C-alpha positions as CSV (number, residue, x, y, z in Angstrom):
1,M,-221.7,63.6,-44.3
2,T,-219.7,66.9,-44.6
3,P,-220.4,68.7,-47.8
4,G,-217.8,68.1,-50.5
5,P,-217.5,68.2,-54.2
6,A,-220.6,67.0,-55.9
7,K,-220.4,63.6,-57.7
8,D,-221.0,63.3,-61.4
9,V,-224.1,61.2,-61.8
10,S,-225.0,59.9,-65.3
11,G,-228.4,58.9,-66.6
12,D,-231.7,60.7,-66.5
13,A,-232.9,58.7,-63.6
14,G,-229.8,59.3,-61.6
15,G,-227.2,57.1,-60.0
16,G,-227.9,54.2,-57.7
17,G,-231.1,55.3,-56.0
18,V,-233.5,52.5,-55.1
19,R,-236.8,52.8,-57.0
20,T,-240.3,52.0,-56.0
21,R,-242.7,51.6,-58.9
22,G,-240.8,54.2,-61.0
23,V,-240.1,56.7,-58.2
24,Q,-236.7,56.6,-56.6
25,R,-236.4,56.6,-52.8
26,L,-234.8,60.0,-52.3
27,A,-235.8,62.1,-49.2
28,L,-234.4,65.6,-48.9
29,F,-234.9,67.3,-45.5
30,A,-234.7,70.9,-44.5
31,L,-232.6,71.3,-41.3
32,D,-234.0,74.1,-39.1
33,N,-237.4,73.5,-37.6
34,T,-237.7,70.2,-39.4
35,L,-234.8,68.0,-38.2
36,V,-233.9,70.3,-35.3
37,D,-236.1,72.7,-33.4
38,L,-234.5,76.0,-34.1
39,D,-237.2,78.0,-32.5
40,A,-236.6,76.3,-29.1
41,A,-232.9,76.9,-29.4
42,F,-233.5,80.5,-30.3
43,A,-235.6,81.0,-27.2
44,V,-232.7,79.8,-25.1
45,R,-230.3,82.1,-26.9
46,A,-232.7,85.0,-26.5
47,A,-232.7,84.4,-22.7
48,E,-228.9,84.2,-22.7
49,F,-228.7,87.5,-24.7
50,A,-231.1,89.3,-22.4
51,G,-229.2,88.1,-19.3
52,A,-225.8,89.2,-20.7
53,Y,-227.2,92.7,-21.2
54,G,-229.1,92.9,-17.9
55,L,-232.5,92.9,-19.8
56,G,-235.6,91.3,-18.5
57,Q,-238.3,88.9,-19.8
58,Q,-239.8,91.7,-21.8
59,A,-236.7,91.7,-23.9
60,V,-236.8,88.0,-24.4
61,D,-240.4,88.2,-25.5
62,W,-239.5,91.0,-28.0
63,L,-236.6,89.0,-29.5
64,V,-238.8,85.8,-29.9
65,A,-241.5,87.9,-31.5
66,L,-239.0,89.5,-33.9
67,N,-237.6,86.1,-34.8
68,R,-241.1,84.8,-35.7
69,Q,-241.4,87.5,-38.3
70,G,-239.0,85.4,-40.4
71,Y,-236.3,87.7,-41.6
72,P,-234.4,85.8,-44.3
73,H,-231.1,87.4,-43.4
74,R,-229.8,87.6,-39.8
75,E,-227.9,90.8,-40.6
76,V,-231.3,92.6,-40.9
77,F,-232.5,90.9,-37.7
78,F,-229.5,92.0,-35.7
79,A,-229.7,95.5,-37.1
80,K,-233.1,95.8,-35.6
81,V,-231.9,94.3,-32.4
82,R,-229.0,96.7,-32.2
83,E,-231.3,99.7,-32.8
84,H,-234.0,98.6,-30.4
85,F,-231.7,98.1,-27.5
86,A,-229.2,100.9,-28.4
87,L,-226.3,98.5,-28.3
88,A,-222.7,99.6,-28.9
89,E,-221.6,96.4,-30.6
90,P,-221.7,96.4,-34.4
91,V,-224.2,94.2,-36.2
92,E,-221.5,92.0,-37.5
93,E,-220.3,91.1,-34.0
94,L,-223.8,90.4,-32.7
95,W,-224.3,88.1,-35.7
96,R,-221.0,86.4,-35.1
97,W,-221.8,85.7,-31.5
98,Y,-225.1,84.1,-32.6
99,R,-223.5,81.9,-35.2
100,R,-220.9,80.7,-32.7
101,R,-223.4,79.8,-30.0
102,M,-226.4,78.3,-31.9
103,P,-224.7,75.0,-32.9
104,Y,-224.5,74.2,-29.2
105,L,-228.1,75.0,-28.5
106,V,-229.9,73.0,-31.2
107,H,-230.7,69.4,-30.6
108,C,-231.8,66.5,-32.7
109,R,-234.2,64.2,-30.9
110,P,-233.3,60.5,-30.8
111,E,-236.4,59.5,-32.7
112,V,-235.3,61.8,-35.6
113,M,-231.9,60.0,-35.8
114,E,-233.6,56.6,-35.6
115,G,-236.1,57.5,-38.3
116,L,-233.3,58.6,-40.7
117,A,-231.4,55.4,-39.9
118,R,-234.5,53.3,-40.7
119,L,-235.0,55.1,-44.0
120,R,-231.4,54.5,-45.1
121,A,-231.6,50.8,-44.0
122,D,-234.7,50.5,-46.1
123,G,-232.8,51.7,-49.2
124,W,-233.6,55.4,-49.1
125,K,-231.1,58.0,-50.0
126,V,-231.4,60.8,-47.4
127,G,-230.0,64.3,-47.8
128,I,-230.2,67.7,-46.1
129,V,-230.8,71.0,-47.9
130,T,-230.3,74.1,-45.8
131,N,-229.8,77.9,-46.2
132,G,-227.4,79.7,-43.9
133,T,-223.8,80.5,-43.3
134,A,-221.3,77.7,-43.6
135,D,-220.0,78.0,-40.0
136,N,-223.5,78.1,-38.4
137,Q,-225.1,75.3,-40.4
138,L,-222.0,73.1,-40.5
139,G,-221.7,73.5,-36.7
140,K,-225.3,72.4,-36.3
141,L,-224.8,69.3,-38.5
142,Q,-221.7,68.3,-36.7
143,Q,-222.8,69.0,-33.1
144,T,-226.1,67.1,-33.6
145,G,-224.5,64.2,-35.4
146,L,-226.7,64.8,-38.5
147,A,-223.7,65.1,-40.7
148,Q,-223.0,61.4,-40.2
149,A,-226.7,60.4,-40.3
150,V,-227.4,61.2,-44.0
151,D,-225.9,60.4,-47.4
152,G,-225.3,64.0,-48.4
153,C,-225.8,67.7,-47.5
154,A,-226.0,70.9,-49.5
155,L,-225.5,74.2,-47.7
156,S,-226.2,77.6,-49.3
157,G,-223.2,79.1,-47.5
158,V,-220.9,76.6,-49.0
159,E,-222.4,76.3,-52.5
160,G,-223.2,79.9,-53.2
161,V,-226.9,79.2,-54.1
162,R,-229.9,79.4,-51.9
163,K,-233.2,77.6,-51.6
164,P,-235.6,77.7,-53.4
165,D,-233.2,77.7,-56.3
166,T,-233.4,74.1,-57.7
167,G,-229.6,74.1,-58.0
168,L,-229.1,73.6,-54.2
169,F,-231.6,70.6,-54.3
170,E,-229.8,69.2,-57.3
171,I,-226.4,69.3,-55.4
172,A,-227.9,67.5,-52.5
173,A,-229.4,64.8,-54.7
174,K,-226.0,64.3,-56.4
175,R,-224.3,64.0,-53.0
176,C,-226.7,61.2,-52.4
177,G,-225.7,59.5,-55.6
178,V,-228.9,60.3,-57.6
179,T,-230.5,63.3,-59.5
180,L,-233.8,65.0,-59.1
181,A,-234.9,63.6,-62.5
182,G,-235.9,60.4,-60.8
183,G,-238.3,62.0,-58.4
184,G,-238.3,61.8,-54.6
185,W,-239.7,63.7,-51.6
186,M,-238.9,67.0,-49.9
187,V,-239.6,67.6,-46.2
188,G,-239.4,71.2,-45.1
189,D,-241.0,74.0,-43.1
190,H,-240.7,77.2,-45.2
191,P,-243.4,78.4,-47.6
192,V,-240.9,80.0,-49.9
193,A,-237.6,78.2,-49.5
194,D,-239.1,74.8,-49.5
195,I,-242.6,75.0,-51.0
196,G,-241.2,77.4,-53.5
197,A,-239.1,74.5,-54.9
198,V,-242.4,72.9,-56.0
199,H,-242.8,75.8,-58.5
200,R,-239.4,74.8,-59.8
201,R,-240.5,71.2,-60.3
202,L,-239.0,69.6,-57.2
203,P,-241.3,66.6,-57.1
204,V,-242.3,66.4,-53.4
205,L,-242.7,68.7,-50.5
206,V,-244.0,68.7,-46.9
207,S,-244.4,71.9,-44.9
208,R,-245.6,73.2,-41.7
209,E,-246.7,76.5,-43.3
210,G,-249.6,77.3,-45.6
211,P,-249.0,76.5,-49.3
212,P,-249.0,79.0,-52.1
213,E,-252.3,79.2,-53.8
214,G,-253.1,76.2,-56.0
215,Q,-250.4,74.0,-54.4
216,A,-251.5,70.7,-52.8
217,V,-249.3,71.0,-49.7
218,V,-250.4,70.6,-46.1
219,T,-249.0,71.6,-42.7
220,C,-247.1,69.3,-40.4
221,G,-245.2,71.2,-37.7
222,R,-241.8,70.0,-36.7
223,A,-242.4,66.7,-38.5
224,G,-239.0,65.0,-38.6
225,P,-240.0,61.7,-36.9
226,R,-243.4,61.7,-38.4
227,A,-242.0,62.4,-41.9
228,C,-239.6,59.4,-41.6
229,R,-242.4,57.1,-40.5
230,S,-244.6,58.3,-43.3
231,L,-242.0,58.0,-46.0
232,Q,-241.2,54.4,-44.9
233,S,-244.9,53.6,-45.5
234,R,-244.7,54.7,-49.2
235,R,-245.0,52.1,-51.9
236,G,-245.0,54.2,-55.0
237,P,-247.0,56.9,-56.8
238,G,-250.3,55.3,-56.2
239,T,-250.1,55.3,-52.5
240,G,-252.1,57.8,-50.5
241,P,-250.7,60.2,-47.9
242,G,-249.4,58.6,-44.7
243,S,-250.3,59.9,-41.3
244,F,-248.4,62.8,-39.8
245,G,-250.7,63.2,-36.8
246,R,-252.2,66.5,-37.6
247,A,-251.3,66.4,-41.3
248,S,-250.1,64.3,-44.1
249,P,-247.2,64.5,-46.6
250,V,-248.3,65.0,-50.2
251,R,-246.3,63.8,-53.2
252,I,-246.3,66.5,-55.9
253,G,-245.2,65.0,-59.2
254,R,-244.4,66.9,-62.3
255,R,-247.2,69.4,-62.9
256,R,-249.3,68.7,-65.9
257,R,-249.6,71.5,-68.4
């Protein structure tokens, strides 16, 4: 579903979400490195970039290593790239080339699409919450087919608010026809943008990174298919974590004071 105006949802529990023993079946997913493997796509783009400038494998390795440092804004990333390789092109142009190409390099595995379809068939509302520019993230959603595989999407580049601000999650929930007040699950990969939402009372989170101190969050890698299977096994707040292979999702309810 392409992002559009958020629906008005009345009621504290929110809209038409299916409930399981008091907890609505809402699953919000991050996009990059959760539903799609952005790191693998970046490695391909790094090789293309190096080839275009006549650079070798050492340049590819440098770019991949820089990407792993996790700069939140690509403008900063490409400023470092431009400086390191003494490129004539301005940062804005390097960034624009990246945004134009990346939607064609990311892929969504069939088992991810199948898992999302099973969740929705089982009564779950499924949404995507992602940071990034509108052209880049919308391109990924459209090229992979994920835009049509979920109930709603919220993109920071469209909405003007970024994760971990709860506002972006709230928009995604409303696009799914519910609100965050009824609870749900968040599946993501980033310790700040996704796990940070826990600090703002988003009920549930799964992450591949280490949690902030005191938060009951575990690691899961690129867990799109495993997350879907685990969510399907949920039967309510009393249910223990389902298997993610190397890790388990953890439902984090409203923190007690």
